[in-house]
PDB file of N, CA, C and O in Angstrom:
ATOM      1  N   MET A   1     -27.597  -8.312  42.515  1.00  0.00           N
ATOM      2  CA  MET A   1     -28.792  -8.387  41.708  1.00  0.00           C
ATOM      3  C   MET A   1     -29.822  -7.017  42.399  1.00  0.00           C
ATOM      4  O   MET A   1     -29.847  -6.504  43.518  1.00  0.00           O
ATOM      5  N   GLY A   2     -30.343  -6.846  41.550  1.00  0.00           N
ATOM      6  CA  GLY A   2     -31.174  -5.319  41.973  1.00  0.00           C
ATOM      7  C   GLY A   2     -32.572  -5.992  42.663  1.00  0.00           C
ATOM      8  O   GLY A   2     -33.125  -7.085  42.542  1.00  0.00           O
ATOM      9  N   THR A   3     -32.845  -4.799  43.428  1.00  0.00           N
ATOM     10  CA  THR A   3     -33.733  -4.986  44.348  1.00  0.00           C
ATOM     11  C   THR A   3     -35.397  -5.086  43.383  1.00  0.00           C
ATOM     12  O   THR A   3     -35.691  -4.172  42.611  1.00  0.00           O
ATOM     13  N   HIS A   4     -36.054  -5.936  43.525  1.00  0.00           N
ATOM     14  CA  HIS A   4     -37.583  -6.000  43.027  1.00  0.00           C
ATOM     15  C   HIS A   4     -38.116  -4.767  43.526  1.00  0.00           C
ATOM     16  O   HIS A   4     -38.019  -4.545  44.733  1.00  0.00           O
ATOM     17  N   MET A   5     -38.888  -3.597  42.464  1.00  0.00           N
ATOM     18  CA  MET A   5     -39.862  -2.859  42.769  1.00  0.00           C
ATOM     19  C   MET A   5     -41.032  -3.440  43.091  1.00  0.00           C
ATOM     20  O   MET A   5     -41.571  -3.065  44.133  1.00  0.00           O
ATOM     21  N   THR A   6     -41.554  -4.278  42.429  1.00  0.00           N
ATOM     22  CA  THR A   6     -42.721  -5.238  42.530  1.00  0.00           C
ATOM     23  C   THR A   6     -42.975  -5.953  41.188  1.00  0.00           C
ATOM     24  O   THR A   6     -42.892  -5.478  40.055  1.00  0.00           O
ATOM     25  N   ALA A   7     -43.345  -7.351  41.618  1.00  0.00           N
ATOM     26  CA  ALA A   7     -44.022  -8.064  40.100  1.00  0.00           C
ATOM     27  C   ALA A   7     -45.397  -7.635  39.622  1.00  0.00           C
ATOM     28  O   ALA A   7     -45.810  -7.552  38.465  1.00  0.00           O
ATOM     29  N   ASN A   8     -46.100  -7.345  40.925  1.00  0.00           N
ATOM     30  CA  ASN A   8     -47.361  -6.799  40.662  1.00  0.00           C
ATOM     31  C   ASN A   8     -47.502  -5.336  40.604  1.00  0.00           C
ATOM     32  O   ASN A   8     -46.545  -4.594  40.825  1.00  0.00           O
ATOM     33  N   PRO A   9     -48.606  -4.933  40.328  1.00  0.00           N
ATOM     34  CA  PRO A   9     -48.776  -3.522  40.655  1.00  0.00           C
ATOM     35  C   PRO A   9     -48.912  -3.289  42.180  1.00  0.00           C
ATOM     36  O   PRO A   9     -49.350  -4.075  43.020  1.00  0.00           O
ATOM     37  N   ILE A  10     -48.379  -1.876  42.369  1.00  0.00           N
ATOM     38  CA  ILE A  10     -48.199  -1.574  43.842  1.00  0.00           C
ATOM     39  C   ILE A  10     -49.625  -1.331  44.254  1.00  0.00           C
ATOM     40  O   ILE A  10     -50.448  -1.063  43.379  1.00  0.00           O
ATOM     41  N   ASP A  11     -49.943  -1.395  45.379  1.00  0.00           N
ATOM     42  CA  ASP A  11     -51.409  -1.527  45.733  1.00  0.00           C
ATOM     43  C   ASP A  11     -51.545   0.072  46.400  1.00  0.00           C
ATOM     44  O   ASP A  11     -52.640   0.583  46.635  1.00  0.00           O
ATOM     45  N   SER A  12     -50.429   0.650  46.617  1.00  0.00           N
ATOM     46  CA  SER A  12     -50.586   1.849  47.688  1.00  0.00           C
ATOM     47  C   SER A  12     -50.005   3.317  46.905  1.00  0.00           C
ATOM     48  O   SER A  12     -48.822   3.404  46.579  1.00  0.00           O
ATOM     49  N   ALA A  13     -50.815   4.239  46.700  1.00  0.00           N
ATOM     50  CA  ALA A  13     -50.747   4.995  46.255  1.00  0.00           C
ATOM     51  C   ALA A  13     -49.571   6.010  47.156  1.00  0.00           C
ATOM     52  O   ALA A  13     -49.180   7.135  46.845  1.00  0.00           O
ATOM     53  N   ASP A  14     -49.264   5.348  48.109  1.00  0.00           N
ATOM     54  CA  ASP A  14     -48.492   6.053  49.174  1.00  0.00           C
ATOM     55  C   ASP A  14     -47.356   6.021  48.949  1.00  0.00           C
ATOM     56  O   ASP A  14     -46.569   6.936  49.195  1.00  0.00           O
ATOM     57  N   ASP A  15     -47.068   4.878  48.404  1.00  0.00           N
ATOM     58  CA  ASP A  15     -45.602   4.413  48.031  1.00  0.00           C
ATOM     59  C   ASP A  15     -45.086   5.582  46.537  1.00  0.00           C
ATOM     60  O   ASP A  15     -45.518   5.672  45.388  1.00  0.00           O
ATOM     61  N   PRO A  16     -43.893   6.379  47.357  1.00  0.00           N
ATOM     62  CA  PRO A  16     -43.515   7.240  46.364  1.00  0.00           C
ATOM     63  C   PRO A  16     -43.146   6.573  44.852  1.00  0.00           C
ATOM     64  O   PRO A  16     -43.204   7.352  43.900  1.00  0.00           O
ATOM     65  N   LEU A  17     -42.868   5.534  44.657  1.00  0.00           N
ATOM     66  CA  LEU A  17     -42.682   5.006  43.347  1.00  0.00           C
ATOM     67  C   LEU A  17     -43.615   4.540  42.780  1.00  0.00           C
ATOM     68  O   LEU A  17     -43.419   3.956  41.714  1.00  0.00           O
ATOM     69  N   TYR A  18     -44.974   4.657  43.342  1.00  0.00           N
ATOM     70  CA  TYR A  18     -46.101   4.142  42.626  1.00  0.00           C
ATOM     71  C   TYR A  18     -46.867   4.918  41.327  1.00  0.00           C
ATOM     72  O   TYR A  18     -47.795   4.424  40.687  1.00  0.00           O
ATOM     73  N   ASP A  19     -46.271   6.226  41.090  1.00  0.00           N
ATOM     74  CA  ASP A  19     -46.487   6.750  39.804  1.00  0.00           C
ATOM     75  C   ASP A  19     -45.539   6.532  38.855  1.00  0.00           C
ATOM     76  O   ASP A  19     -45.859   6.558  37.667  1.00  0.00           O
ATOM     77  N   PHE A  20     -44.645   6.364  39.128  1.00  0.00           N
ATOM     78  CA  PHE A  20     -43.299   5.975  38.202  1.00  0.00           C
ATOM     79  C   PHE A  20     -43.748   4.637  37.900  1.00  0.00           C
ATOM     80  O   PHE A  20     -44.174   4.467  36.758  1.00  0.00           O
ATOM     81  N   GLU A  21     -43.741   3.758  38.603  1.00  0.00           N
ATOM     82  CA  GLU A  21     -43.867   2.158  37.958  1.00  0.00           C
ATOM     83  C   GLU A  21     -45.471   1.875  37.380  1.00  0.00           C
ATOM     84  O   GLU A  21     -45.819   0.876  36.751  1.00  0.00           O
ATOM     85  N   GLN A  22     -46.244   2.905  37.726  1.00  0.00           N
ATOM     86  CA  GLN A  22     -47.432   2.777  36.789  1.00  0.00           C
ATOM     87  C   GLN A  22     -47.009   3.091  35.377  1.00  0.00           C
ATOM     88  O   GLN A  22     -47.268   2.427  34.373  1.00  0.00           O
ATOM     89  N   GLU A  23     -46.384   4.100  35.452  1.00  0.00           N
ATOM     90  CA  GLU A  23     -45.835   4.830  34.178  1.00  0.00           C
ATOM     91  C   GLU A  23     -45.100   3.836  33.184  1.00  0.00           C
ATOM     92  O   GLU A  23     -45.443   3.601  32.025  1.00  0.00           O
ATOM     93  N   ILE A  24     -44.061   3.319  33.844  1.00  0.00           N
ATOM     94  CA  ILE A  24     -43.212   2.263  33.132  1.00  0.00           C
ATOM     95  C   ILE A  24     -44.140   1.030  32.523  1.00  0.00           C
ATOM     96  O   ILE A  24     -44.213   0.597  31.373  1.00  0.00           O
ATOM     97  N   ARG A  25     -44.860   0.611  33.811  1.00  0.00           N
ATOM     98  CA  ARG A  25     -45.884  -0.198  33.265  1.00  0.00           C
ATOM     99  C   ARG A  25     -46.565  -0.346  31.942  1.00  0.00           C
ATOM    100  O   ARG A  25     -46.425  -1.158  31.028  1.00  0.00           O
ATOM    101  N   ALA A  26     -47.422   0.789  32.140  1.00  0.00           N
ATOM    102  CA  ALA A  26     -48.352   1.280  30.741  1.00  0.00           C
ATOM    103  C   ALA A  26     -47.397   1.408  29.837  1.00  0.00           C
ATOM    104  O   ALA A  26     -47.434   0.580  28.927  1.00  0.00           O
ATOM    105  N   PHE A  27     -46.501   2.242  29.812  1.00  0.00           N
ATOM    106  CA  PHE A  27     -45.463   2.180  28.388  1.00  0.00           C
ATOM    107  C   PHE A  27     -44.943   0.701  27.871  1.00  0.00           C
ATOM    108  O   PHE A  27     -44.956   0.512  26.654  1.00  0.00           O
ATOM    109  N   LEU A  28     -44.601  -0.093  28.523  1.00  0.00           N
ATOM    110  CA  LEU A  28     -44.294  -1.525  28.420  1.00  0.00           C
ATOM    111  C   LEU A  28     -45.494  -1.950  27.705  1.00  0.00           C
ATOM    112  O   LEU A  28     -45.457  -1.803  26.483  1.00  0.00           O
ATOM    113  N   LYS A  29     -46.339  -2.347  28.118  1.00  0.00           N
ATOM    114  CA  LYS A  29     -47.744  -2.760  27.551  1.00  0.00           C
ATOM    115  C   LYS A  29     -47.821  -2.151  26.321  1.00  0.00           C
ATOM    116  O   LYS A  29     -48.063  -2.883  25.361  1.00  0.00           O
ATOM    117  N   ALA A  30     -47.623  -0.617  26.079  1.00  0.00           N
ATOM    118  CA  ALA A  30     -47.747  -0.127  24.813  1.00  0.00           C
ATOM    119  C   ALA A  30     -47.122  -0.609  23.886  1.00  0.00           C
ATOM    120  O   ALA A  30     -47.536  -0.857  22.754  1.00  0.00           O
ATOM    121  N   ALA A  31     -45.816  -0.808  24.436  1.00  0.00           N
ATOM    122  CA  ALA A  31     -44.778  -1.285  23.460  1.00  0.00           C
ATOM    123  C   ALA A  31     -44.919  -2.967  23.315  1.00  0.00           C
ATOM    124  O   ALA A  31     -43.984  -3.672  22.937  1.00  0.00           O
ATOM    125  N   GLY A  32     -45.947  -3.361  23.596  1.00  0.00           N
ATOM    126  CA  GLY A  32     -46.235  -4.819  23.360  1.00  0.00           C
ATOM    127  C   GLY A  32     -45.960  -5.980  24.564  1.00  0.00           C
ATOM    128  O   GLY A  32     -46.422  -7.116  24.670  1.00  0.00           O
ATOM    129  N   VAL A  33     -45.153  -5.336  25.305  1.00  0.00           N
ATOM    130  CA  VAL A  33     -45.060  -6.357  26.511  1.00  0.00           C
ATOM    131  C   VAL A  33     -46.200  -6.705  27.232  1.00  0.00           C
ATOM    132  O   VAL A  33     -46.991  -5.847  27.625  1.00  0.00           O
ATOM    133  N   PRO A  34     -46.386  -8.210  27.491  1.00  0.00           N
ATOM    134  CA  PRO A  34     -47.613  -8.721  27.937  1.00  0.00           C
ATOM    135  C   PRO A  34     -47.373  -8.348  29.305  1.00  0.00           C
ATOM    136  O   PRO A  34     -46.246  -8.351  29.801  1.00  0.00           O
ATOM    137  N   ASP A  35     -48.432  -8.021  29.928  1.00  0.00           N
ATOM    138  CA  ASP A  35     -48.703  -7.675  31.456  1.00  0.00           C
ATOM    139  C   ASP A  35     -48.106  -8.372  32.313  1.00  0.00           C
ATOM    140  O   ASP A  35     -47.631  -7.837  33.315  1.00  0.00           O
ATOM    141  N   ASP A  36     -47.977 -10.181  32.015  1.00  0.00           N
ATOM    142  CA  ASP A  36     -47.630 -10.998  33.007  1.00  0.00           C
ATOM    143  C   ASP A  36     -46.160 -11.259  32.824  1.00  0.00           C
ATOM    144  O   ASP A  36     -45.668 -12.231  33.397  1.00  0.00           O
ATOM    145  N   ARG A  37     -45.442 -10.503  32.100  1.00  0.00           N
ATOM    146  CA  ARG A  37     -44.112 -10.575  31.844  1.00  0.00           C
ATOM    147  C   ARG A  37     -43.204  -9.506  32.356  1.00  0.00           C
ATOM    148  O   ARG A  37     -41.974  -9.539  32.415  1.00  0.00           O
ATOM    149  N   ILE A  38     -44.189  -8.355  32.791  1.00  0.00           N
ATOM    150  CA  ILE A  38     -43.461  -7.278  32.957  1.00  0.00           C
ATOM    151  C   ILE A  38     -42.943  -7.153  34.575  1.00  0.00           C
ATOM    152  O   ILE A  38     -43.699  -7.145  35.547  1.00  0.00           O
ATOM    153  N   VAL A  39     -41.749  -7.076  34.603  1.00  0.00           N
ATOM    154  CA  VAL A  39     -40.825  -7.391  36.036  1.00  0.00           C
ATOM    155  C   VAL A  39     -40.077  -6.284  36.171  1.00  0.00           C
ATOM    156  O   VAL A  39     -39.098  -6.136  35.438  1.00  0.00           O
ATOM    157  N   LEU A  40     -40.414  -5.335  37.122  1.00  0.00           N
ATOM    158  CA  LEU A  40     -39.275  -4.199  37.310  1.00  0.00           C
ATOM    159  C   LEU A  40     -38.328  -4.472  38.604  1.00  0.00           C
ATOM    160  O   LEU A  40     -38.698  -5.234  39.497  1.00  0.00           O
ATOM    161  N   SER A  41     -37.193  -3.856  38.635  1.00  0.00           N
ATOM    162  CA  SER A  41     -36.233  -3.909  39.495  1.00  0.00           C
ATOM    163  C   SER A  41     -35.601  -2.800  39.528  1.00  0.00           C
ATOM    164  O   SER A  41     -35.491  -2.167  38.478  1.00  0.00           O
ATOM    165  N   VAL A  42     -35.067  -2.329  40.674  1.00  0.00           N
ATOM    166  CA  VAL A  42     -33.894  -1.544  40.934  1.00  0.00           C
ATOM    167  C   VAL A  42     -32.780  -1.897  40.608  1.00  0.00           C
ATOM    168  O   VAL A  42     -32.455  -3.029  40.966  1.00  0.00           O
ATOM    169  N   PRO A  43     -31.970  -1.228  39.963  1.00  0.00           N
ATOM    170  CA  PRO A  43     -30.526  -1.653  39.350  1.00  0.00           C
ATOM    171  C   PRO A  43     -29.366  -1.357  40.698  1.00  0.00           C
ATOM    172  O   PRO A  43     -29.264  -0.306  41.330  1.00  0.00           O
ATOM    173  N   PRO A  44     -28.786  -2.271  40.838  1.00  0.00           N
ATOM    174  CA  PRO A  44     -27.833  -2.309  41.808  1.00  0.00           C
ATOM    175  C   PRO A  44     -26.874  -0.740  41.839  1.00  0.00           C
ATOM    176  O   PRO A  44     -26.406  -0.294  42.887  1.00  0.00           O
ATOM    177  N   ASP A  45     -26.755  -0.230  40.823  1.00  0.00           N
ATOM    178  CA  ASP A  45     -25.756   0.923  40.241  1.00  0.00           C
ATOM    179  C   ASP A  45     -26.701   1.910  39.549  1.00  0.00           C
ATOM    180  O   ASP A  45     -27.108   1.886  38.387  1.00  0.00           O
ATOM    181  N   PRO A  46     -26.998   2.929  40.692  1.00  0.00           N
ATOM    182  CA  PRO A  46     -27.470   4.192  40.002  1.00  0.00           C
ATOM    183  C   PRO A  46     -27.257   4.634  38.596  1.00  0.00           C
ATOM    184  O   PRO A  46     -28.202   5.012  37.904  1.00  0.00           O
ATOM    185  N   ARG A  47     -25.970   4.590  38.142  1.00  0.00           N
ATOM    186  CA  ARG A  47     -25.798   4.905  36.835  1.00  0.00           C
ATOM    187  C   ARG A  47     -26.546   3.974  35.611  1.00  0.00           C
ATOM    188  O   ARG A  47     -26.251   4.126  34.426  1.00  0.00           O
ATOM    189  N   PHE A  48     -27.594   2.956  36.102  1.00  0.00           N
ATOM    190  CA  PHE A  48     -27.872   2.397  35.206  1.00  0.00           C
ATOM    191  C   PHE A  48     -29.395   2.769  35.269  1.00  0.00           C
ATOM    192  O   PHE A  48     -30.168   1.965  34.749  1.00  0.00           O
ATOM    193  N   GLY A  49     -29.835   3.737  35.766  1.00  0.00           N
ATOM    194  CA  GLY A  49     -31.240   4.230  35.978  1.00  0.00           C
ATOM    195  C   GLY A  49     -31.593   4.035  37.176  1.00  0.00           C
ATOM    196  O   GLY A  49     -30.855   3.620  38.070  1.00  0.00           O
ATOM    197  N   GLU A  50     -33.270   4.451  37.320  1.00  0.00           N
ATOM    198  CA  GLU A  50     -33.968   4.056  38.226  1.00  0.00           C
ATOM    199  C   GLU A  50     -34.972   2.932  38.556  1.00  0.00           C
ATOM    200  O   GLU A  50     -35.595   2.594  39.562  1.00  0.00           O
ATOM    201  N   ALA A  51     -34.837   2.376  36.932  1.00  0.00           N
ATOM    202  CA  ALA A  51     -35.660   0.959  37.070  1.00  0.00           C
ATOM    203  C   ALA A  51     -35.119   0.231  35.755  1.00  0.00           C
ATOM    204  O   ALA A  51     -34.526   0.797  34.837  1.00  0.00           O
ATOM    205  N   SER A  52     -35.446  -1.186  35.837  1.00  0.00           N
ATOM    206  CA  SER A  52     -34.992  -1.663  34.792  1.00  0.00           C
ATOM    207  C   SER A  52     -35.893  -3.119  34.801  1.00  0.00           C
ATOM    208  O   SER A  52     -36.567  -3.567  35.729  1.00  0.00           O
ATOM    209  N   SER A  53     -35.665  -3.701  33.439  1.00  0.00           N
ATOM    210  CA  SER A  53     -36.665  -4.852  33.320  1.00  0.00           C
ATOM    211  C   SER A  53     -36.227  -5.529  32.217  1.00  0.00           C
ATOM    212  O   SER A  53     -35.803  -4.950  31.217  1.00  0.00           O
ATOM    213  N   ASN A  54     -36.312  -6.910  32.351  1.00  0.00           N
ATOM    214  CA  ASN A  54     -35.772  -8.009  31.700  1.00  0.00           C
ATOM    215  C   ASN A  54     -36.641  -8.498  30.342  1.00  0.00           C
ATOM    216  O   ASN A  54     -36.596  -9.512  29.645  1.00  0.00           O
ATOM    217  N   ALA A  55     -37.420  -7.326  30.315  1.00  0.00           N
ATOM    218  CA  ALA A  55     -38.709  -7.319  28.946  1.00  0.00           C
ATOM    219  C   ALA A  55     -38.356  -8.030  27.734  1.00  0.00           C
ATOM    220  O   ALA A  55     -38.954  -8.968  27.207  1.00  0.00           O
ATOM    221  N   ALA A  56     -37.093  -7.332  27.305  1.00  0.00           N
ATOM    222  CA  ALA A  56     -36.198  -7.146  26.036  1.00  0.00           C
ATOM    223  C   ALA A  56     -35.947  -8.800  25.732  1.00  0.00           C
ATOM    224  O   ALA A  56     -36.291  -9.424  24.728  1.00  0.00           O
ATOM    225  N   LEU A  57     -35.166  -9.348  27.044  1.00  0.00           N
ATOM    226  CA  LEU A  57     -34.616 -10.512  27.199  1.00  0.00           C
ATOM    227  C   LEU A  57     -35.456 -11.751  26.928  1.00  0.00           C
ATOM    228  O   LEU A  57     -35.178 -12.792  26.333  1.00  0.00           O
ATOM    229  N   LEU A  58     -36.481 -11.370  27.489  1.00  0.00           N
ATOM    230  CA  LEU A  58     -37.881 -12.456  27.505  1.00  0.00           C
ATOM    231  C   LEU A  58     -38.323 -12.256  26.151  1.00  0.00           C
ATOM    232  O   LEU A  58     -38.497 -13.278  25.488  1.00  0.00           O
ATOM    233  N   LEU A  59     -38.517 -11.252  25.664  1.00  0.00           N
ATOM    234  CA  LEU A  59     -39.362 -11.196  24.325  1.00  0.00           C
ATOM    235  C   LEU A  59     -38.351 -11.706  23.242  1.00  0.00           C
ATOM    236  O   LEU A  59     -38.841 -12.405  22.356  1.00  0.00           O
ATOM    237  N   ALA A  60     -37.079 -11.466  23.195  1.00  0.00           N
ATOM    238  CA  ALA A  60     -36.107 -11.798  22.304  1.00  0.00           C
ATOM    239  C   ALA A  60     -36.060 -13.268  22.159  1.00  0.00           C
ATOM    240  O   ALA A  60     -35.798 -13.697  21.035  1.00  0.00           O
ATOM    241  N   LYS A  61     -36.254 -14.041  23.041  1.00  0.00           N
ATOM    242  CA  LYS A  61     -36.429 -15.664  22.859  1.00  0.00           C
ATOM    243  C   LYS A  61     -37.774 -15.894  22.135  1.00  0.00           C
ATOM    244  O   LYS A  61     -37.842 -16.640  21.157  1.00  0.00           O
ATOM    245  N   GLU A  62     -38.907 -15.196  22.666  1.00  0.00           N
ATOM    246  CA  GLU A  62     -39.877 -15.489  22.165  1.00  0.00           C
ATOM    247  C   GLU A  62     -40.324 -15.264  20.711  1.00  0.00           C
ATOM    248  O   GLU A  62     -41.108 -15.967  20.073  1.00  0.00           O
ATOM    249  N   ARG A  63     -39.669 -14.132  20.297  1.00  0.00           N
ATOM    250  CA  ARG A  63     -39.779 -13.339  19.010  1.00  0.00           C
ATOM    251  C   ARG A  63     -38.644 -13.821  17.706  1.00  0.00           C
ATOM    252  O   ARG A  63     -38.695 -13.530  16.511  1.00  0.00           O
ATOM    253  N   ARG A  64     -37.505 -14.767  18.551  1.00  0.00           N
ATOM    254  CA  ARG A  64     -36.174 -15.246  17.727  1.00  0.00           C
ATOM    255  C   ARG A  64     -36.088 -14.040  17.124  1.00  0.00           C
ATOM    256  O   ARG A  64     -36.508 -13.888  15.977  1.00  0.00           O
ATOM    257  N   ARG A  65     -35.446 -12.885  17.943  1.00  0.00           N
ATOM    258  CA  ARG A  65     -34.761 -11.867  17.450  1.00  0.00           C
ATOM    259  C   ARG A  65     -33.622 -11.246  18.629  1.00  0.00           C
ATOM    260  O   ARG A  65     -34.024 -11.302  19.791  1.00  0.00           O
ATOM    261  N   PRO A  66     -32.630 -10.829  18.467  1.00  0.00           N
ATOM    262  CA  PRO A  66     -31.807 -10.085  19.472  1.00  0.00           C
ATOM    263  C   PRO A  66     -32.357  -9.120  20.305  1.00  0.00           C
ATOM    264  O   PRO A  66     -33.106  -8.231  19.902  1.00  0.00           O
ATOM    265  N   PRO A  67     -31.922  -9.307  21.730  1.00  0.00           N
ATOM    266  CA  PRO A  67     -32.465  -8.488  22.593  1.00  0.00           C
ATOM    267  C   PRO A  67     -32.208  -7.189  22.776  1.00  0.00           C
ATOM    268  O   PRO A  67     -32.717  -6.484  23.648  1.00  0.00           O
ATOM    269  N   ARG A  68     -31.303  -6.806  21.842  1.00  0.00           N
ATOM    270  CA  ARG A  68     -30.818  -5.235  21.729  1.00  0.00           C
ATOM    271  C   ARG A  68     -31.789  -4.549  20.622  1.00  0.00           C
ATOM    272  O   ARG A  68     -32.135  -3.367  20.604  1.00  0.00           O
ATOM    273  N   GLU A  69     -32.134  -5.532  19.738  1.00  0.00           N
ATOM    274  CA  GLU A  69     -33.130  -4.981  18.685  1.00  0.00           C
ATOM    275  C   GLU A  69     -34.533  -4.945  19.133  1.00  0.00           C
ATOM    276  O   GLU A  69     -35.314  -4.242  18.493  1.00  0.00           O
ATOM    277  N   ILE A  70     -34.984  -5.662  20.224  1.00  0.00           N
ATOM    278  CA  ILE A  70     -36.204  -5.674  20.947  1.00  0.00           C
ATOM    279  C   ILE A  70     -36.380  -4.507  21.806  1.00  0.00           C
ATOM    280  O   ILE A  70     -37.432  -3.868  21.824  1.00  0.00           O
ATOM    281  N   ALA A  71     -35.150  -4.166  22.666  1.00  0.00           N
ATOM    282  CA  ALA A  71     -35.085  -3.011  23.050  1.00  0.00           C
ATOM    283  C   ALA A  71     -35.093  -1.796  22.974  1.00  0.00           C
ATOM    284  O   ALA A  71     -35.461  -0.913  23.748  1.00  0.00           O
ATOM    285  N   ALA A  72     -34.469  -1.803  21.542  1.00  0.00           N
ATOM    286  CA  ALA A  72     -34.266  -0.525  20.537  1.00  0.00           C
ATOM    287  C   ALA A  72     -36.006  -0.526  20.190  1.00  0.00           C
ATOM    288  O   ALA A  72     -36.638   0.470  20.543  1.00  0.00           O
ATOM    289  N   GLU A  73     -36.520  -1.329  19.702  1.00  0.00           N
ATOM    290  CA  GLU A  73     -37.802  -1.080  19.109  1.00  0.00           C
ATOM    291  C   GLU A  73     -38.961  -0.630  20.395  1.00  0.00           C
ATOM    292  O   GLU A  73     -39.963   0.073  20.266  1.00  0.00           O
ATOM    293  N   ILE A  74     -38.500  -1.213  21.489  1.00  0.00           N
ATOM    294  CA  ILE A  74     -39.350  -0.490  22.776  1.00  0.00           C
ATOM    295  C   ILE A  74     -39.084   0.994  23.278  1.00  0.00           C
ATOM    296  O   ILE A  74     -39.847   1.765  23.860  1.00  0.00           O
ATOM    297  N   VAL A  75     -37.890   1.141  22.912  1.00  0.00           N
ATOM    298  CA  VAL A  75     -37.252   2.608  23.185  1.00  0.00           C
ATOM    299  C   VAL A  75     -37.602   3.817  22.106  1.00  0.00           C
ATOM    300  O   VAL A  75     -37.678   5.014  22.385  1.00  0.00           O
ATOM    301  N   GLN A  76     -37.795   3.217  20.818  1.00  0.00           N
ATOM    302  CA  GLN A  76     -38.165   4.028  20.023  1.00  0.00           C
ATOM    303  C   GLN A  76     -39.918   4.397  20.076  1.00  0.00           C
ATOM    304  O   GLN A  76     -40.571   5.288  19.531  1.00  0.00           O
ATOM    305  N   ARG A  77     -40.353   3.136  21.104  1.00  0.00           N
ATOM    306  CA  ARG A  77     -41.806   3.850  20.992  1.00  0.00           C
ATOM    307  C   ARG A  77     -42.048   4.859  22.325  1.00  0.00           C
ATOM    308  O   ARG A  77     -43.087   5.495  22.497  1.00  0.00           O
ATOM    309  N   PHE A  78     -41.071   4.877  23.088  1.00  0.00           N
ATOM    310  CA  PHE A  78     -41.054   5.938  24.427  1.00  0.00           C
ATOM    311  C   PHE A  78     -40.947   7.350  23.512  1.00  0.00           C
ATOM    312  O   PHE A  78     -40.299   7.728  22.536  1.00  0.00           O
ATOM    313  N   ASP A  79     -42.063   7.950  24.495  1.00  0.00           N
ATOM    314  CA  ASP A  79     -42.274   9.705  24.191  1.00  0.00           C
ATOM    315  C   ASP A  79     -42.030  10.125  25.251  1.00  0.00           C
ATOM    316  O   ASP A  79     -43.037  10.102  25.960  1.00  0.00           O
ATOM    317  N   ALA A  80     -41.029  10.576  25.820  1.00  0.00           N
ATOM    318  CA  ALA A  80     -40.621  11.444  27.440  1.00  0.00           C
ATOM    319  C   ALA A  80     -41.909  12.565  27.725  1.00  0.00           C
ATOM    320  O   ALA A  80     -42.509  12.828  28.767  1.00  0.00           O
ATOM    321  N   SER A  81     -42.045  13.054  26.444  1.00  0.00           N
ATOM    322  CA  SER A  81     -43.207  13.849  26.937  1.00  0.00           C
ATOM    323  C   SER A  81     -44.452  13.276  27.369  1.00  0.00           C
ATOM    324  O   SER A  81     -44.960  13.861  28.326  1.00  0.00           O
ATOM    325  N   ASP A  82     -45.019  12.376  26.956  1.00  0.00           N
ATOM    326  CA  ASP A  82     -46.101  11.760  27.484  1.00  0.00           C
ATOM    327  C   ASP A  82     -45.859  11.142  28.848  1.00  0.00           C
ATOM    328  O   ASP A  82     -46.731  10.307  29.087  1.00  0.00           O
ATOM    329  N   ALA A  83     -45.111  11.249  29.666  1.00  0.00           N
ATOM    330  CA  ALA A  83     -44.700  10.470  30.766  1.00  0.00           C
ATOM    331  C   ALA A  83     -44.844  11.654  31.815  1.00  0.00           C
ATOM    332  O   ALA A  83     -44.454  12.815  31.688  1.00  0.00           O
ATOM    333  N   SER A  84     -45.569  11.004  32.989  1.00  0.00           N
ATOM    334  CA  SER A  84     -45.744  12.319  33.894  1.00  0.00           C
ATOM    335  C   SER A  84     -44.484  12.163  34.962  1.00  0.00           C
ATOM    336  O   SER A  84     -44.204  13.124  35.679  1.00  0.00           O
ATOM    337  N   PHE A  85     -43.852  11.125  35.034  1.00  0.00           N
ATOM    338  CA  PHE A  85     -42.351  11.171  36.181  1.00  0.00           C
ATOM    339  C   PHE A  85     -41.489  12.112  35.912  1.00  0.00           C
ATOM    340  O   PHE A  85     -40.473  12.233  36.598  1.00  0.00           O
TER     341      PHE A  85
END
């Protein structure tokens, strides 16, 4: 199981992942993920990226749609040119 980045926003701008996490949180909120459902973690294998979230799984049950469909919807809203990380 991955190491949690944080369940709540990081309080210190001194943390090297602070900006990255804030960008991801803002993106997930803009994609319709409720703030209280956002949990980010560091995957155990670097091949899976720097951060992961179970947002698609949580929303799939709530919206009665497949998790992959929800994840694809979230990804479609992502515009890498808007991110500062």
